[in-house]
C-alpha positions as CSV (number, residue, x, y, z in Angstrom):
1,M,-91.1,-164.8,-87.8
2,P,-92.5,-165.8,-91.3
3,P,-90.1,-165.6,-94.2
4,S,-89.8,-162.2,-95.8
5,A,-87.5,-163.3,-98.6
6,P,-87.0,-165.9,-101.2
7,P,-85.9,-169.4,-100.0
8,S,-82.2,-170.1,-99.3
9,A,-79.9,-170.5,-102.3
10,P,-76.5,-172.1,-102.6
11,L,-73.5,-169.8,-102.1
12,R,-72.4,-168.9,-105.6
13,G,-71.4,-165.3,-105.1
14,K,-75.0,-164.0,-105.3
15,A,-76.5,-162.1,-102.4
16,V,-79.9,-163.2,-101.1
17,P,-82.2,-161.0,-99.0
18,P,-82.2,-162.0,-95.3
19,R,-85.1,-163.9,-93.7
20,D,-84.3,-162.3,-90.3
21,P,-82.8,-158.8,-90.3
22,S,-81.7,-159.1,-86.7
23,G,-78.9,-161.6,-87.5
24,P,-77.1,-160.4,-90.6
25,A,-78.0,-156.7,-90.1
26,G,-74.9,-156.1,-88.1
27,S,-72.6,-157.4,-90.8
28,C,-74.5,-155.5,-93.5
29,V,-73.7,-152.2,-91.7
30,C,-70.1,-152.5,-92.8
31,D,-71.1,-153.1,-96.5
32,L,-68.6,-155.9,-97.2
33,A,-67.8,-156.0,-100.9
34,A,-68.5,-159.8,-101.3
35,G,-71.3,-159.8,-98.6
36,S,-71.3,-161.8,-95.4
37,C,-72.0,-165.5,-94.8
38,P,-73.2,-166.2,-91.2
39,L,-72.1,-169.6,-89.9
40,T,-75.7,-170.3,-88.8
41,H,-76.8,-170.3,-92.4
42,F,-74.3,-173.0,-93.6
43,Q,-76.0,-176.3,-94.3
44,W,-73.1,-178.4,-93.2
45,Q,-75.0,-181.7,-93.6
46,S,-76.0,-181.0,-97.2
47,V,-72.8,-181.1,-99.2
48,C,-73.6,-180.8,-102.9
49,A,-71.7,-181.8,-106.0
50,G,-70.6,-178.9,-108.1
51,E,-70.8,-178.5,-111.8
52,G,-67.9,-179.7,-113.9
53,A,-64.6,-179.3,-112.2
54,Q,-65.9,-177.1,-109.4
55,G,-65.9,-179.9,-106.9
56,C,-68.3,-180.0,-103.9
57,Y,-69.8,-177.1,-102.0
58,V,-71.7,-176.4,-98.9
59,P,-75.0,-174.6,-99.4
60,A,-75.2,-171.3,-97.5
61,R,-76.8,-167.9,-97.5
62,C,-74.9,-164.8,-98.5
63,F,-76.2,-161.4,-97.3
64,S,-75.3,-158.0,-98.8
65,A,-76.0,-154.4,-97.7
66,E,-77.4,-153.6,-101.1
67,K,-80.1,-156.2,-101.1
68,F,-80.7,-155.7,-97.4
69,C,-81.5,-152.0,-98.0
70,R,-83.6,-152.8,-101.1
71,H,-85.7,-155.1,-99.0
72,F,-86.5,-152.4,-96.6
73,S,-88.1,-149.6,-98.6
74,H,-84.9,-149.0,-100.6
75,L,-83.2,-147.7,-97.5
76,N,-80.1,-145.5,-98.1
77,K,-77.0,-147.5,-97.1
78,S,-75.6,-144.5,-95.3
79,L,-78.4,-144.9,-92.7
80,L,-77.3,-148.3,-91.6
81,P,-74.8,-147.1,-89.0
82,L,-77.6,-145.0,-87.5
83,F,-79.9,-148.0,-87.4
84,A,-77.2,-150.0,-85.6
85,V,-76.5,-147.3,-83.1
86,M,-80.2,-146.7,-82.3
87,N,-80.7,-150.4,-81.5
88,G,-77.6,-150.5,-79.2
89,N,-74.8,-152.9,-79.1
90,D,-72.0,-154.0,-76.7
91,Y,-70.7,-150.4,-76.5
92,I,-73.7,-148.2,-77.0
93,D,-76.9,-148.1,-75.0
94,L,-78.6,-144.7,-75.2
95,A,-81.4,-144.7,-72.6
96,A,-82.8,-141.4,-74.0
97,L,-83.8,-143.2,-77.2
98,E,-86.3,-145.3,-75.3
99,V,-88.3,-142.1,-75.1
100,F,-88.2,-141.9,-78.9
101,F,-89.4,-145.6,-79.3
102,S,-92.2,-145.0,-76.8
103,K,-93.6,-142.0,-78.8
104,V,-92.9,-142.7,-82.4
105,R,-95.3,-144.6,-84.5
106,L,-93.3,-147.1,-86.5
107,P,-94.6,-148.5,-89.8
108,R,-97.0,-151.4,-89.5
109,G,-98.2,-149.8,-86.2
110,C,-95.4,-151.4,-84.1
111,A,-94.7,-149.5,-81.0
112,A,-92.0,-150.4,-78.5
113,G,-92.9,-153.4,-76.3
114,K,-95.5,-154.8,-78.8
115,G,-94.6,-157.7,-81.0
116,G,-91.1,-158.3,-79.8
117,K,-87.6,-157.2,-80.8
118,H,-87.8,-158.3,-84.5
119,V,-90.9,-156.3,-85.2
120,R,-89.3,-153.2,-83.7
121,L,-86.2,-153.7,-85.9
122,Q,-88.3,-154.1,-89.0
123,G,-90.4,-151.0,-88.1
124,L,-87.3,-148.9,-87.5
125,L,-85.7,-149.9,-90.8
126,N,-88.9,-149.0,-92.7
127,W,-89.1,-145.7,-90.7
128,L,-85.5,-144.8,-91.6
129,G,-86.3,-145.6,-95.3
130,R,-88.3,-142.3,-95.4
131,F,-85.1,-140.2,-95.1
132,A,-82.5,-139.4,-97.7
133,E,-79.5,-139.1,-95.3
134,P,-78.4,-139.6,-91.7
135,A,-78.6,-135.9,-90.7
136,E,-82.3,-135.6,-91.7
137,A,-83.1,-138.8,-89.8
138,I,-81.3,-137.7,-86.7
139,D,-83.2,-134.4,-86.7
140,N,-86.5,-136.3,-86.8
141,V,-85.4,-138.6,-84.0
142,L,-84.5,-135.5,-81.8
143,K,-88.0,-134.1,-82.3
144,Y,-89.4,-136.8,-79.9
145,L,-86.9,-135.9,-77.1
146,K,-86.9,-133.2,-74.5
147,K,-85.0,-130.0,-75.5
148,H,-82.3,-130.4,-72.8
149,Q,-81.6,-134.0,-74.1
150,R,-81.3,-133.2,-77.8
151,E,-77.8,-131.8,-78.1
152,E,-76.1,-134.4,-76.0
153,T,-78.0,-137.3,-77.7
154,K,-77.0,-135.9,-81.1
155,E,-73.4,-135.8,-80.2
156,L,-73.5,-139.4,-78.9
157,L,-75.3,-140.6,-82.0
158,C,-72.8,-138.9,-84.4
159,A,-69.8,-140.1,-82.4
160,S,-71.1,-143.7,-82.2
161,M,-71.8,-143.7,-86.0
162,E,-68.1,-142.9,-86.7
163,D,-67.2,-146.3,-85.3
164,Y,-68.7,-147.9,-88.3
165,T,-66.6,-145.9,-90.7
166,P,-64.6,-148.3,-92.9
167,S,-61.0,-148.8,-91.9
168,D,-58.3,-147.5,-94.2
169,V,-56.2,-150.6,-93.4
170,N,-55.3,-152.6,-96.5
171,L,-55.7,-156.2,-95.3
172,E,-54.6,-157.6,-98.6
173,D,-51.1,-156.0,-98.1
174,F,-51.0,-157.3,-94.6
175,F,-51.6,-160.9,-95.5
176,Q,-49.2,-160.7,-98.5
177,T,-46.3,-158.8,-96.9
178,G,-47.1,-159.0,-93.1
179,K,-47.1,-155.2,-92.8
180,Y,-49.9,-152.6,-92.9
181,E,-50.4,-148.9,-92.9
182,C,-53.2,-147.0,-91.3
183,E,-53.8,-143.5,-90.0
184,A,-54.5,-144.6,-86.4
185,A,-51.1,-146.3,-86.2
186,R,-49.3,-143.3,-87.7
187,K,-50.9,-141.0,-85.1
188,A,-50.0,-143.4,-82.3
189,D,-46.3,-142.8,-83.1
190,L,-45.3,-146.3,-82.0
191,P,-42.0,-148.1,-83.0
192,R,-42.4,-150.1,-86.2
193,W,-41.5,-153.4,-84.5
194,V,-44.3,-152.8,-81.9
195,L,-46.9,-152.1,-84.6
196,D,-45.9,-155.2,-86.6
197,A,-45.9,-157.4,-83.4
198,L,-49.4,-156.1,-82.4
199,A,-50.8,-156.7,-85.9
200,K,-49.4,-160.3,-85.9
201,G,-50.7,-161.1,-82.4
202,K,-47.1,-161.4,-81.0
203,L,-47.9,-158.7,-78.5
204,A,-51.2,-158.7,-76.5
205,P,-53.8,-155.9,-76.5
206,F,-52.8,-155.3,-72.9
207,I,-49.5,-153.9,-74.2
208,S,-51.1,-151.4,-76.5
209,D,-53.6,-150.4,-73.8
210,A,-50.8,-149.6,-71.4
211,L,-48.7,-147.9,-74.1
212,I,-51.3,-145.7,-75.8
213,L,-54.1,-145.4,-73.2
214,R,-52.0,-145.7,-70.1
215,S,-54.9,-147.8,-68.8
216,T,-55.4,-151.5,-68.4
217,F,-58.4,-153.7,-67.4
218,L,-57.6,-156.8,-65.3
219,H,-60.2,-159.5,-65.8
220,V,-61.7,-161.3,-62.8
221,Q,-61.6,-165.1,-62.6
222,V,-63.4,-167.5,-60.3
223,E,-61.6,-166.5,-57.1
224,N,-62.3,-165.7,-53.5
225,M,-63.9,-162.3,-53.5
226,Q,-63.1,-161.7,-49.9
227,R,-59.4,-161.8,-50.6
228,P,-57.4,-159.3,-52.6
229,S,-57.6,-159.7,-56.4
230,A,-55.5,-162.5,-57.8
231,H,-53.8,-160.0,-60.0
232,S,-52.2,-158.3,-57.0
233,T,-49.6,-161.2,-56.9
234,A,-48.4,-160.2,-60.4
235,L,-48.2,-156.5,-59.8
236,P,-44.3,-156.3,-59.8
237,I,-44.3,-158.0,-63.2
238,R,-46.8,-155.5,-64.6
239,Q,-44.7,-152.6,-63.2
240,V,-41.7,-153.8,-65.1
241,I,-43.8,-154.1,-68.3
242,Y,-45.0,-150.5,-67.7
243,G,-41.4,-149.4,-67.1
244,L,-40.3,-150.9,-70.4
245,L,-43.2,-149.3,-72.4
246,L,-43.1,-145.9,-70.9
247,K,-39.4,-145.3,-70.1
248,V,-39.1,-142.9,-73.1
249,S,-41.6,-140.7,-71.4
250,Q,-39.8,-141.1,-68.1
251,N,-36.5,-139.8,-69.6
252,A,-38.2,-137.1,-71.5
253,E,-40.4,-135.8,-68.7
254,A,-37.8,-135.8,-66.0
255,A,-36.4,-132.3,-65.7
256,S,-33.3,-133.4,-63.9
257,P,-31.7,-136.6,-62.6
258,S,-32.8,-135.8,-59.1
259,K,-36.4,-135.7,-60.2
260,Q,-36.3,-138.8,-62.4
261,T,-37.0,-141.3,-59.6
262,N,-39.9,-139.3,-58.4
263,E,-41.5,-138.9,-61.8
264,L,-41.9,-142.5,-63.0
265,P,-45.0,-142.7,-65.2
266,L,-48.3,-144.0,-63.9
267,V,-50.7,-146.5,-65.4
268,C,-54.4,-146.6,-64.5
269,E,-55.4,-150.2,-63.6
270,F,-59.0,-151.3,-63.3
271,D,-59.3,-154.3,-60.9
272,R,-61.7,-155.7,-58.4
273,L,-61.9,-154.8,-54.8
274,Q,-64.0,-157.6,-53.3
275,K,-67.1,-157.4,-55.6
276,T,-66.7,-153.9,-56.8
277,L,-64.5,-152.3,-59.5
278,K,-61.6,-150.3,-58.3
279,K,-59.4,-147.8,-60.2
280,T,-55.7,-147.6,-59.1
281,F,-52.8,-145.7,-60.4
282,V,-49.7,-147.9,-60.5
283,Q,-46.2,-146.6,-60.8
284,A,-43.9,-148.1,-63.4
285,A,-40.8,-149.9,-62.2
286,S,-37.4,-148.2,-62.3
287,L,-35.4,-150.4,-64.7
288,P,-31.7,-151.4,-64.5
289,T,-29.3,-148.9,-66.0
290,D,-28.8,-151.0,-69.2
291,F,-32.5,-150.4,-70.1
292,C,-32.7,-146.8,-68.9
293,D,-30.0,-145.1,-70.8
294,D,-30.4,-143.6,-74.3
295,H,-28.8,-146.5,-76.0
296,F,-32.0,-148.7,-75.8
297,P,-35.3,-146.7,-75.9
298,L,-38.4,-148.7,-76.8
299,D,-37.8,-148.6,-80.6
300,K,-34.3,-150.1,-80.0
301,L,-35.4,-152.8,-77.6
302,T,-35.0,-155.5,-80.2
303,E,-31.3,-154.5,-80.4
304,V,-30.6,-155.2,-76.7
305,P,-28.5,-158.4,-76.4
306,T,-30.5,-161.5,-75.7
307,S,-28.6,-162.1,-72.5
308,C,-29.6,-158.7,-71.1
309,R,-33.3,-159.2,-72.0
310,Q,-33.2,-162.7,-70.5
311,M,-31.6,-161.3,-67.3
312,L,-34.3,-158.7,-66.9
313,L,-37.0,-161.3,-67.3
314,L,-35.5,-163.7,-64.8
315,E,-34.6,-161.0,-62.3
316,T,-38.2,-159.9,-62.4
317,L,-39.3,-163.5,-61.7
318,G,-36.6,-163.9,-59.0
319,V,-34.8,-166.9,-60.6
320,K,-31.4,-167.5,-62.2
321,M,-30.8,-169.2,-65.5
322,S,-28.6,-171.8,-63.8
323,L,-31.7,-173.0,-61.9
324,L,-33.6,-173.7,-65.2
325,E,-30.8,-175.5,-67.1
326,S,-32.2,-178.9,-66.3
327,I,-35.7,-177.9,-67.5
328,P,-36.9,-178.5,-71.1
329,S,-36.6,-175.1,-72.9
330,H,-40.4,-174.9,-73.6
331,L,-41.1,-175.3,-69.9
332,Q,-38.6,-172.9,-68.5
333,L,-40.9,-169.9,-68.5
334,P,-43.8,-171.7,-66.7
335,V,-41.3,-173.1,-64.1
336,A,-39.8,-169.6,-63.5
337,V,-43.3,-168.2,-63.1
338,T,-44.1,-171.0,-60.6
339,C,-41.0,-170.1,-58.6
340,Y,-42.2,-166.5,-58.5
341,W,-45.8,-167.6,-57.5
342,I,-44.5,-169.7,-54.6
343,C,-42.5,-166.8,-53.3
344,C,-45.0,-164.0,-53.8
345,S,-48.4,-165.5,-53.2
346,E,-50.5,-164.5,-50.2
347,P,-51.8,-166.7,-48.6
348,K,-48.9,-169.0,-49.0
349,V,-49.0,-171.8,-51.6
350,K,-49.7,-175.3,-50.1
351,L,-47.5,-178.2,-51.0
352,H,-50.5,-180.2,-52.4
353,Q,-51.3,-177.2,-54.7
354,L,-47.8,-177.1,-56.0
355,K,-47.7,-180.8,-56.7
356,A,-51.1,-180.7,-58.4
357,L,-49.9,-177.9,-60.7
358,L,-46.7,-179.7,-61.6
359,L,-48.5,-183.0,-62.2
360,M,-50.8,-181.2,-64.5
361,I,-47.9,-179.8,-66.4
362,V,-46.4,-183.3,-66.7
363,S,-49.7,-184.6,-68.0
364,G,-49.6,-182.0,-70.8
365,E,-46.1,-183.0,-71.6
366,L,-47.1,-186.7,-71.8
367,H,-50.0,-185.8,-74.1
368,R,-47.6,-183.8,-76.3
369,I,-45.2,-186.8,-76.7
370,T,-47.8,-189.5,-77.2
371,N,-49.9,-187.4,-79.7
372,D,-47.0,-186.0,-81.7
373,P,-48.1,-186.1,-85.4
374,D,-44.5,-186.4,-86.5
375,L,-44.2,-190.1,-87.4
376,T,-40.4,-190.0,-87.3
377,V,-40.5,-189.4,-83.6
378,L,-40.0,-192.7,-81.7
379,R,-42.5,-193.1,-78.9
380,A,-41.4,-195.1,-75.9
381,E,-43.9,-197.9,-75.1
382,D,-43.9,-197.0,-71.4
383,D,-45.0,-193.4,-72.2
384,S,-48.1,-194.8,-74.1
385,I,-48.9,-197.1,-71.2
386,A,-48.6,-194.2,-68.7
387,Y,-50.8,-192.0,-70.8
388,N,-53.5,-194.7,-71.1
389,E,-53.4,-195.3,-67.3
390,F,-53.7,-191.5,-66.9
391,L,-56.8,-191.5,-69.1
392,K,-58.3,-194.4,-67.0
393,W,-57.7,-192.4,-63.8
394,K,-59.4,-189.4,-65.3
395,E,-62.5,-191.5,-66.1
396,K,-62.9,-192.5,-62.5
397,K,-65.4,-190.6,-60.4
398,L,-64.0,-188.2,-58.0
399,Q,-64.8,-189.2,-54.4
400,N,-64.5,-185.7,-52.9
401,K,-66.3,-183.2,-55.1
402,D,-66.1,-180.3,-52.7
403,F,-65.0,-177.0,-54.3
404,D,-62.0,-175.5,-52.5
405,L,-62.4,-171.7,-53.0
406,D,-59.0,-170.9,-51.5
407,A,-57.2,-173.4,-53.7
408,A,-59.1,-171.9,-56.7
409,H,-57.9,-168.5,-55.6
410,S,-54.3,-169.7,-55.4
411,F,-54.4,-171.3,-58.9
412,C,-55.9,-168.0,-60.2
413,Q,-52.9,-166.2,-58.8
414,W,-50.7,-168.6,-60.8
415,Q,-52.6,-167.9,-64.0
416,C,-52.2,-164.1,-63.4
417,C,-48.5,-164.5,-62.9
418,L,-48.2,-166.7,-66.0
419,Q,-50.2,-164.2,-68.1
420,M,-48.0,-161.3,-67.1
421,G,-44.8,-163.4,-67.4
422,L,-45.8,-164.3,-71.0
423,Y,-46.5,-160.6,-71.8
424,L,-43.1,-159.6,-70.4
425,N,-41.4,-162.4,-72.3
426,Q,-43.1,-161.3,-75.5
427,L,-42.3,-157.6,-75.0
428,L,-38.6,-158.6,-74.5
429,C,-38.8,-160.5,-77.8
430,T,-39.0,-164.0,-76.2
431,P,-35.6,-164.5,-74.5
432,L,-37.3,-167.7,-73.2
433,S,-39.2,-170.1,-75.4
434,E,-43.0,-169.8,-75.3
435,P,-44.9,-172.7,-73.9
436,D,-47.9,-174.4,-75.5
437,L,-50.7,-173.0,-73.4
438,S,-53.3,-175.5,-74.7
439,R,-51.4,-178.3,-72.9
440,L,-50.1,-176.3,-69.9
441,Y,-53.2,-175.7,-67.8
442,T,-56.6,-177.3,-67.3
443,G,-58.6,-175.9,-64.4
444,T,-60.7,-179.0,-63.7
445,L,-57.7,-181.3,-63.8
446,V,-55.6,-179.3,-61.4
447,H,-58.5,-179.0,-58.9
448,R,-59.1,-182.8,-59.1
449,L,-55.4,-183.5,-58.6
450,Y,-55.3,-181.2,-55.6
451,Q,-58.4,-182.9,-54.0
452,E,-57.0,-186.4,-54.5
453,L,-53.5,-185.5,-53.3
454,K,-55.1,-184.5,-50.0
455,S,-56.9,-187.8,-49.5
456,T,-54.7,-190.2,-51.6
457,P,-51.0,-189.1,-51.6
458,S,-50.2,-192.0,-54.0
459,V,-51.7,-190.0,-56.8
460,E,-48.3,-188.3,-56.9
461,N,-47.1,-191.6,-58.6
462,L,-49.7,-191.2,-61.4
463,F,-47.0,-191.4,-64.1
464,S,-44.9,-194.2,-62.5
465,F,-45.2,-196.3,-65.7
466,S,-43.1,-193.7,-67.5
467,P,-39.6,-193.3,-66.0
468,K,-39.1,-190.2,-68.2
469,M,-42.3,-188.5,-66.9
470,T,-41.5,-189.5,-63.3
471,Q,-38.0,-187.9,-63.6
472,L,-39.5,-184.8,-65.2
473,Y,-41.9,-184.4,-62.3
474,Q,-39.2,-184.8,-59.8
475,V,-36.9,-182.3,-61.6
476,L,-39.7,-179.7,-61.7
477,L,-40.6,-180.2,-58.0
478,N,-36.9,-180.0,-56.9
479,T,-36.3,-176.9,-59.0
480,V,-39.3,-175.0,-57.5
481,E,-38.7,-176.2,-53.9
482,S,-35.1,-175.0,-54.2
483,T,-36.2,-171.4,-54.4
484,V,-37.8,-171.5,-50.9
485,S,-36.4,-172.4,-47.5
486,P,-36.3,-176.2,-46.6
487,D,-39.0,-175.7,-43.9
488,F,-41.3,-173.5,-46.1
489,F,-44.0,-176.1,-46.3
490,Q,-43.2,-177.6,-42.9
491,K,-44.0,-174.3,-41.3
492,M,-47.4,-174.3,-42.9
493,T,-48.0,-177.9,-41.7
494,K,-47.0,-177.0,-38.1
495,T,-49.3,-174.0,-38.2
496,K,-52.1,-176.3,-39.3
497,S,-51.4,-178.8,-36.4
498,E,-51.3,-175.9,-34.0
499,S,-54.6,-174.8,-35.4
500,C,-56.1,-178.3,-34.7
501,K,-54.9,-178.2,-31.1
502,K,-56.6,-174.8,-30.7
503,K,-59.8,-176.2,-32.1
504,K,-59.7,-179.2,-29.7
505,A,-59.1,-176.8,-26.7
506,S,-62.0,-174.7,-27.9
507,K,-64.3,-177.7,-28.1
508,K,-63.4,-178.7,-24.5
509,K,-64.1,-175.2,-23.3
510,K,-67.5,-175.1,-25.1
511,K,-68.4,-178.5,-23.6
512,A,-67.6,-177.1,-20.1
513,I,-69.8,-174.1,-20.8
514,R,-72.7,-176.2,-22.1
515,S,-72.5,-178.4,-18.9
516,A,-73.1,-175.2,-16.9
517,I,-76.3,-174.4,-18.7
518,P,-79.5,-174.9,-16.7
519,E,-81.6,-178.0,-17.4
520,T,-84.4,-175.8,-18.6
521,Q,-82.4,-174.8,-21.6
522,H,-81.6,-178.3,-22.8
523,L,-84.9,-178.4,-24.7
524,C,-83.1,-176.7,-27.6
525,N,-81.3,-180.0,-28.2
526,V,-84.3,-181.3,-30.1
527,N,-83.4,-178.7,-32.7
528,R,-80.8,-180.3,-35.0
529,F,-79.4,-176.8,-35.9
530,A,-78.8,-175.9,-32.3
531,S,-75.1,-176.9,-32.6
532,L,-74.6,-174.0,-35.0
533,G,-75.2,-171.6,-32.1
534,V,-72.3,-169.5,-31.0
535,D,-71.4,-169.4,-27.3
536,D,-70.9,-166.0,-25.6
């Protein structure tokens, strides 16, 4: 599209009309006081020297709602939300408006479908410039629709425009004092500590969804769509989270002690069922007595003794603190989650999957030690050697590049368990230290480790140059294995060998059947796909 504005100017606090209204238009809708600077308009390679003591600066383009509207027929700024809604976004897609675009004659003679999206955007902006206020513009839009569509479309347009109403949150106060006040928060009637934790990112949006909406959306990963959702493994953890969040309602709604167990609150979960979306109502867990009485409602949860909060977390994950004492504190939560995963996953976790996961955790720990920016920390030479050998191993080409979907599904289950374990730990005000997630899990690495462990068991000694990492791996493995029966993985191996025997017996049977086929049917052997046929 040819330029429709003066050339780019350095960012000096002055707004410049946009070249392309489709990019900055969205940010102009909110009418930011100092304008908006899209990253795509920063000239990173053209650092310029400033005047006097101003230092250097990066030339950029700054867009403002005022100049944006002036560029398009002196459009009233109050019409920008209507412009945004009519064009649609991630949340709004009004099919009825396509009728409007197909009938209206936009300025410059640009009808829908002719000249591309940018021309339509420009035409709509210039068309809206004819009107003084949103109500007048909406009435003119509705004239092009059928009568039975008008009322509903008007309601949708008005409701969607409200989403662009400026927030009353004072962000300056939030960044200076760490607290904020807004009408929506006051209406939610949430405990002060919950509001502060949500604002600072110490509690996930999942928590506020469950608490306020009583509805959660469980995101799908790269998993086996023929199996139950990977999130099903973590269901008991989510039920405890729901129990903690909604126990106030439980106590208030229960008419009598006899009804209390039958009236546990429900949360609506959206999860996948094979390749479709399924809506399920999940009952919150009934919590231990210490967390159910009136002494510790949600607003008093921070006052619960740390030992009690830790006990609830570990009981949910099915482990005892004594089991984790030999584990570094920042790895205790991932190890506890791994113990839970081993015991609760279906199908059962394979030994190679467990070892691959633990080796990956050790690699993250080795990376943390060897790349610690703290110069006062003494690094053992063998750790550096082990890390360099690990990097060399990563550079080698993988012999077996087959993608194991069942293994991927199992690792997805672990990630779901870790996610909910983290959320529960955060809700309980971190009775266990939080791990560094950036070093904890790498999908491609764990899959490669799993593939190589199947063909080359010696990969288990990947960190043999570092006695410290070797010991850590062994401690992690022994800790997790101690939570299951000694023959847990042997049973799976036996089942596999029995399966092989059955396959061999089946092959013999098929051979006997094929030998009984008349000679006239042997002509099919010239077809190299004939072996794929299924015997009756």
